[in-house]
N, C-alpha and C positions, 0 to 999 in steps of 0.2 A: 786851105790848110796844107802845109808842106809835109814831106815824108818824115822829117825829123820830129815834128809835133806828134805825128801818129805813133812813131816808135816810142816817144816819151810817155804818151798816154797808155800804151800797152804795158810798159814797164811798171807804171803806177798801179795798173789794174792787177798785175801779177802779184805785186807786193801786198796789196790789200787782201787778195784771196788767201795768200800765205798766212797773213796775220789772223784772219778769221778762222782758218783751219786750226791754227795753234790754240786759239781761245776756246773753240768748240771741243777740241780733243782734251784740253785741260779740264773743262767742265765735266765731261764724261768720266774722266779718270778720277776726279774728286768725288763724283757721285758713287763710283764703284768703291772707292776707299771708305765712303761713309756708310756703306751697307754693313750692318753688324754681322760678325762671324760667329758661328756656334762656339760655345765655350763649355768645357767640362767642369762641373763643380766637384768639390772634394768629396770623396766617398772611400769606403774600405777597398783595399787592394788584395788582401789575402783572405781566403775563406776556407774553413775546415768543416767537413760534415762527415757523418757516419754513413756507411752503406745502407741504402733504403730510405734515407731521409730526403726531404725536399731541399735542394740546393738553390740558393738565391744569390745571383751575382748582380751587383748594383751598377747602374750607369745613369748619371744625372746630367742633363744638358739644358742650357738655356740659349735662346736665340737660334733655335733650330730652323725656324721658318718652314719652308716646304720641303726641305731635305729629309732623306730617310736615314734611319739608324740601322746599322748592319752589325749583327753578332756572328762571329765565327771563331773556330779554334785556330790558334796561331800556327798549328802544324798542318792545317788544311785550308787551301785557298777558297774552297767552296763555302758559301754562307750557310749559317744555321737558320737565321731569320733575316728578313728585310721588312722593316716596319713591324707590323704585328703578324705578318704572314710567315709560316714555317716553310723552309725550303729543304728539309731533310725528312726522310721517311722514319721519323722517330717521334711518336706521339707524346713522349715524356717531355719534349722541349717546347717551351712557349715563352711569350714575352708578356710581362706585366706592365701595363701602361694605363694611366688615367687620362681621359680625353682632356686636351689643353694643358696637361701636366708636363713636368720636366723629367719624370722618371721613365726609364726604358730598361727595366731589369730583366735579366735572363733567368728563367726558372727551369730547373731540371728535376722532374719528379722521379722518385725511386732511384736516386743517384747510385751509380755503380762505380766499382774500382777503376774501370777503364775510362770513366769520364774525367779522371784526374788530369790536370794539365793547365796550360795557359790559354786564356780566352781574350778576345779582342772586341771591344765596342768601338765602332768607327762610324763617322758621318760619311755618307755617300758624296765624295768630293775629290777633286784632283789634288787637294792639299793633304799630303800623307801625314801631316802633323795632327790632323783631326781624328785621333784615335786614342784609346785608353786600354791598358792591359791590366787584367786581373788574374789571380792564380787560384785554382781550385784544388784542394787536397781532400781526398776521400779515404777514410779509415774503415777497416773492417768492422761490421756491426751486425746486430741481430736483424734477421729479416722481419720486415714489418708485416704483420698479418693482413691478409686481404679481406675485404668485405664482400657483401652480396649486392650486385647492382639492383637498384630499385628506382621506380618512377611513379609519381602520382600527381593528380590535378586537384587543387582546392579552389573553392569559390562558389558563389550562388548560382544555382542552375535555373532559377526562375527570377526574372527581372522585369520591372515595369518598362513600358515603352518610354523613350526619352531619358532613361536613367543610364547608369554606367555598368557595362559588363566588365568584371575584373576576375581574371583567372590567374592562378599561380601554379607553375609547373616546377616540381622539385625532382631532380634526377641525381642519383648517387652512383658513382663508378666503383669498380672492383678495387683498383689500386690508385686511381686518381679521378677527378671529376671529368665527365664528358666534355669535349671541347666546345660544343655548341648545342643549341636547342632551336628548332623551327616550329612555327605554329601553322596550322591548317584549319580552314573552315569549309566543311562539306567538300573536302578534297582539294581546295584551292589554297595555295600558300599565302600567308599574311605577312606583310611588311609594315614597318612604322611609316605612317603617312599622315602628315599634319592636316592636309585638306580633308581627309576622311575621318579625322579625329581618332586615329589608331596609333597607339604607342606600345612599344615592346622594350622592356628594360631587362637587362641580364646582369646577374651577379654570380660570383663564384667564391666558394670557400674551399681552400686547399686542405685545411685541417680536417674538415668534415667530408672531403671528397665529393662535394655536392655543387651542382650548378642550379641557380634559380632563374626562372624567366617569368616576368610579370606582363600579362597582356591586358590592356585596357582599351575599351571601345566606348567612347562617349556618345550621348544622344542615341542610344540603341533604337533601331527600328525593327520592323517585322522581318526584314531580310537578314538581320544579324542572328536570327535563331538558327539552330542546327547543331551538327556534331563538330565539336572542337577537338583537335588532336595536337598533342605536342610530341615531337620526335627528336631524340638526341642524335648526335653524330655517330654514336655506336649502336644506333637503331633500336633503342628502347622507346616504347610507344605507350602513351596513355591517352584516354579520350573521355569526354564528358559532353552530355547533351544540355544545351541551354535553350530554354523557351522564353520568348518575349511576350509579355501579357499586355494587351491593349485594354486598359480599364475604361477608356473613354468611348468605347464602341457602343452605339445605340442598340437597344433590344430589337432584334429582327423577328417580325411575326412570321411564323412558319405557315405556309399555305397548306390548306387541307387537300385531300385527294381530289383530283379532277375527274369528273364523270362526264361521259358523253351525254348530249341532250337526250332526254327520254323520248321514245317514239310511241305512237299509239299501240296499245296492246292488242294482240290477236285474240286473246281470250280474256273475258271478264270486262270488256269495254261495252259501251252502249251499242245497241244493235243498229240504231238509225241516227247516230249522232252527227254525221257530217254529210249527209246526202249521198253517201255511197255505202255499199253493203260489203262487209268483209266477213265471210263466214267459212267455217270448215265444211268439208263435203258432207259429213253426217248432219250438221245443223241445216244445211241447204236442203237436204232431202226431207227432213221433218217439217221445215217451213213450207216446202212445196205442197206436202200433203195437207197441212193445216189450211193453207190458202185455198186449195181446191175444194175442201169441205165447206169452208165458210162462204165462198163465193156462190154457192148454190142457194144460199138463203138471202132473201131481200134485205134482212135487217143487219147484215154484216157491215160494220163501219170500219173503215181504215184498211180493209183487206186489199182493195184496189191500189191504194197507195203503196202498201208493202210489196204487192206484186209488181208494180211498175218500177220500184226502186231495185228490186232484185233481178227482175227480168224485164228490162225496158223494151218497149216496142220499137223496132227499127223500121 
């Protein structure tokens, strides 16, 4: 093969590689273009509330995928919330979102006059077009009376083994519901766990200023008995003792008192019962005198035997 043939083959190889790179690049670009982009759905833009009311700013998105939703004030570059997490030191601010839902509404409890302004709901993306602006107007109003914080647990405190333990914790806040509730069993925090058949469901009522948490443990066993505690994020605490009853347990016969084996009595036993003589000092003296008297008479029967047992001849 001459040099011209080699050069020609190299040129052909370069052309083929160039064509392949263009085809691959075009396929990747088409796949990127086919990815659905998040899209804002139509919702209200201007919101008016009185001071002290609950302000609700709507943001509805579809095709969000794994991206996060960010709420912030247009006048402040720092976020108020990212996803459902709050990034400001203001417990009045929270996000209302239904799992797998399209709603990402911003809630401001006990709205104040200084909350008025423009807010921005945006998708965490390099595309600056993925954002929506809403306006909040706050008018002076009567101050909403505050309530008294309260917490309590409801549910059966005696359950059968292999049945369901179901406890409901209700906690009411002073001006708004507590942000969260945690459950504990004998000091250990409980979490939803499918493998252990533990489920914790939480609901919130903004109008009643109450958060509800429902704890369910299926197929309860003896280890699930104990002290259950529910604690809110503002440190309200309630507790309840739950006992698990094992109705299938067989009756256990209680053993009576255990006594040590009886030993031969020193007093009141037979005098010559075992071929040995166990006597007190007083009894020995009397027996000795009795034997000495009787052995002087030829008709004494058995005295020699008694004598030999008590005083054997060595």
